[in-house]
N, C-alpha and C positions, 0 to 999 in steps of 0.2 A: 637610377641605374637600371638597365635592362637585365632581367634575369636570364640565365642560360636556358631555362626551359622555354622561354619565349622564342628562342631561335631554332628550336628543334623543328624538323620537317617530317611529314608522314610519307613523302614521296622520295625516300632515299634511293640512290642509285643501286641497282642490284649488283652484287659482287660477281666478278668473272674469274674463274680459275680454270675449269675444264669444261668443254662442251662437246658432246657427241650428238650428231643429228643429221638429218637429211640436208644435203647441199643441192641447191637449185642452180642449174646453168643459165646464166643470163648473158649470153654471148653477144653483147651490143656495146658499141663504143659510145663514149660521151653521154652516158645516162645522166641527165641533169635533174636538179631538184624539182622542177615542174613536172617531169615525168614520174618521179617518185611519189609526189603528192601535189596534184594540180592546184592552181591558185584559188579555185573556188572553195577549197576545204580549209583555208587558212583563217577562218573566222574565229576558231576556238583558241583559247590559251591553255587548254587542258592537254596533258600528254597522252591521255587515254582516248580510245574511240576512233583513232585515225587509221587503224589497221585495215578496216573494211574498204577504205579508199586508197590503199597503197597501189600504185601503178594503175589508177582508176581508168585512164583512157586507153591503157594497153590491155586491161583485164576485162572491160565491159563494153558492150555495144551501147548505143544511145538509149535503147529501151531497157537497159539494166541487165540484159542477159549476158552470160559469160562468153568471152571469145575463146573458143575451144583451143586454139593454137597457142595461147599464151601459157608459159611454163607453170606459173603459179595456179593455173586452173586445172592442172593435170595431177593425177596421182603418180608418185607419192609426194610431189612437190608442194601440195597444198599445206603440208606441215613442215615446210622448210625452216630450219633454224640458221642456215648458212647460205649466203649467195656467193657464187663464183662469177665474177663479172668482167666486162671488157674494160679497156683503158679509160682513165680520166673519169672515174665514177664520182657522182655528186657535184658535178660542175653546175654553173648557173648561179641563181640567186642564193643568198645566205640563209634561207629559211631553216630554222631549227625543227620545224614540223617534219622535215624529211626523216631524220633519225627517229623522231617520235613515232611516225607511221611504221617504219621498219620494226621498231621494238614492239609496238602494239600488235603487229601481225605475228610476231614470234621470232623475228630475225635478230640474232645476237652477234653475228660475225659476218663481215663482208671481205672477200679475198679478191684482190686484183693487182695490177701492176702499178697503178697510180690513182690518187684521189685528188679532188680539189681541196685546197688547204682548209677552208672554213668548214666544209662538211667533215673532213677528217678530224678536226678539233672537236666539232659538235658530237661526233660519235663517242669519244671518250667521256664527254660530259653527261652522256645518257646511258652508259653501260654497254655500249656496242664496241666490239673489238674490230677495228679496220686493219687488215693485214696486207702489207705490200710484199709481193714476191716477184721473182724474175718472170719474164715472158714464158720461158720453157716450163717453169713450175706451174704457172697459171694454166697453161695449155694442158698439162698433165692432170691437174685438178679439175679442169673443165671437162676433160674426157671422163674422169671418174664420176663426176656428177651427172653426166648424161646417161650413165648406166642405170636404168630404172630398177634393175633387179637388186642393186646394192650401191645406192648413191650416198651412203653415210661417210662423213669425215669426222675425225676426232681431233679437236683443237685443244692443245695444252699450253695455256699462257705461262704457267710457271716455268716450264722447260722450253717454251717458245718453239713448239713443233706442231706439225699437222700430220696426223697418221692417215695414210691413204688405205683404202680397202685392199688394193693389190698393187703394191709399188713401194718404192723407198720413201722414208719419212722426209717431209719437207721442213726445213728450219726457216725461221723468220726473225728479223731484227725488230726491236721496239725500244723507244725511249724509256729508260729505267724509271723515271718519275711517272710517266703516263701508265706504265705497267703497274706500278705500285698503287696508283689511284684506282685502277680497275680491280686489282686484287682485293683492295679494302673497300670498294664501293664508294669512292669519294668523288664528288664533283666540286666545283668552286665553293659552294656553300658548305659542303662537308669539310673541306679543307679549313675554312674559316672557323667552323665549330670546333675543330681540333684545338684551336687557340682560345676557346671560350673562357677558361679560367683567367688567362692573361688579359683578355678584353674586360672581364668583370673587374679585375684589380685596377686596370687603368681607369675605368669609368668611376670607380669608387674614389680613387685618388684625385681625379679631375674634379669631382663634385666637392671634395674638401678644399682643394687648392684654388679652384676657379668656380665658385658657386654661382657666379653671374651668367655662366654659359648655359 
């Protein structure tokens, strides 16, 4: 029988309840996963260390110097915790390295009008909140984030709201199950561990009833 302790992980998903931070405007359509983390950085299976390569081909010249015009190379967006992006964010290949890179950089929330399905699902598995809003609300939040003097947004997952610095609060919808997983910091493995006692009991019973297995 496998002991419960053997199933514990050290890399548990960080809980998400409320987040206040700098929002970076990324007003580009169809940002795909190869733009988020180019293919040459997919050699690792670790979740950490990819933040320095986030949007690598957009952030850096071939000699490694920064491209001044890219938003994440500018103050105050170097410390962005939130991205406000164009339609169809995260399209392209299904690499989970894309949310890993965002998270390692410090981004915990992406706001746009639409996401690619696989990227959207991978965000929840890694403690990132992907928020879908209307085009009008996205445009308003994009405008807020472009104000370098005060680009902070306050995201409240519990109440499903985004507080703007100067403007009405934006509400958003989210699947209740996914919401609860983020609030509790649970990914697929975490959900399984919630049933650890039942699993242990099943394995003990199986060992007694079917010892040949």
